[in-house]
N, C-alpha and C positions, 0 to 999 in steps of 0.2 A: 181809152179802149185798148185792150191788150191784143197784140198780134198773135201771141202764142202764150202757153202757160209758163214759158221760160223767161218772158219779159217781165220787168217790174214797172209798175206805174211810177211815173216821175214823182207824183205827190207822196207815194209811200216811201220812196227813196229819200225824199226831202225830210219826211217825218223822222226817219231813222237817223239821218244826219243831224237834224235839229235836236233829237233826243240825247245825243252823245254828250254834249256839254253840260246840260242840266244833270245828267247821271253822274258825271265827274264831280260836279259841285256837291251833289247829295252824298256821294261816296266819301268825299273829303270831310264833309260835315259830320258824318257818322264816325269816320276814323278819328277825327279830332275829339269828339265826345267820348269815344271808347278809350282813347289814349289818356285823356284826363282822368277817367274813372280808374284805369289801370294804374296810373301814377299815384292816385290817392291811396290805393291798396298796396302797391309794391314799391313805391318810391319813384323818383324822377328817372326818366330815360333821356340821356343826354345827346345821343347822336342818331342821325337819320338811318344809318346802317342797322343799328340795334332795333329801331322802330320797325324797319322793314322786316327784319327777322321775326319780330314778335307778330306782326300782322300776318306773315306767311305761315308761322309754325305754332304760335301759342294758342291754346284752346280758347283763351279770353276773346280773341278776335275771329274765331272760326265761323261764327254766325254771319260774318260779312262776306265770306267766300262766295256765296250764291250771287251776290250783287257784283262782285269782282268778275266772276265767270261770265255773267250776262254782258258786262261791259266788254270783255275780251271777245265774246261771240259777235257782238255788234261791230266792233272794230274789224274783225276778220271779214265780216260780211261787206263792210264798206270798202275794204281793201280789194275784195274780189267782186265788186259790184257788176262787172260785165257778165258774170256767171250767176248773179243773184236772182233767185226766183221770187215772184210776188208772195207765194205761199210761205217761203222761208222768212221773208221780212215781216210779214203779218204775224207769223208765229213768234218771232222775237219780240215784237211789240206787245202781243198778248201775254207772253211770258213776263215781260216787265210789268204789265198791268196787274197780273196775279201776284207776282212777288212783292210788289210795292203797295199791297193792300194791308195796311196795319190792322192788327186784330189782337184784342186783349186776350183772346183764347185760341189764337191761330197756331200755325206751325212755329217752330223755333225762330225762324227769321221774322215772321210776321209779328210775333209777340215781342221780340226784342226791338223790332222796328217801332211798334206801338209805344213801348216804353221810352225809346229814344225821342220820339215826337213829343212826349210829355215833358221831357227834360230840356229840350233845346229849341229855341226859336229858329236857329240857323237850319236845323233839320226840317222844321215845319216849312220854312221858306223854300228850301231846296226841293222838298216834296211837292210843293205847290207848282214850282216851275216844271218839274217832271210831269205832273198831271196835266198841265196845259198842253204839252206835246202829245201825251198819250190820248187825251180827249179828241184832239184833231185826228190822230191816227185812227181812232175808232170810227170817226165820221168817214174818213177815206176808205176804210175797210167796208163800211156799209155801202158807200157810193160805188166801190169797185164791184161788190156783189150785185148791185142793181144794174150796173153797166153790163156785166157778164150775162145776167139773166135776160137783158134786152137783146143781146147778140144771139142768144140761143134760139 
């Protein structure tokens, strides 16, 4: 039960914490897949600094920026968890759920994500781990809504 709109359910906070690691694994799997494709087209990239520069600035990797930004947003929320509101945490979980919905005809990210899942078992496995955490987050959101309705 929430004492005020500014408090966060412990279960929602735990979902956010538990989502972080699977998101990192998914991000790495996607980066590895994109790096391999990039290297097939442009030649081998030998050092980590060059890879980082490509990921940050080359249009080839630009579609991954939405996921990178979501991960930064979640990290910032977890760093400031004393000030984190339930609605902000739920919004981040919802944003992850929408972003990570692969679609053959969806947005730029969703379409490339769909294609990545067709190419890499590692991406599929990482996606599955993320979904496990998001599914529980959805249940917590529904439970929180029921608890708030009961209080009213």
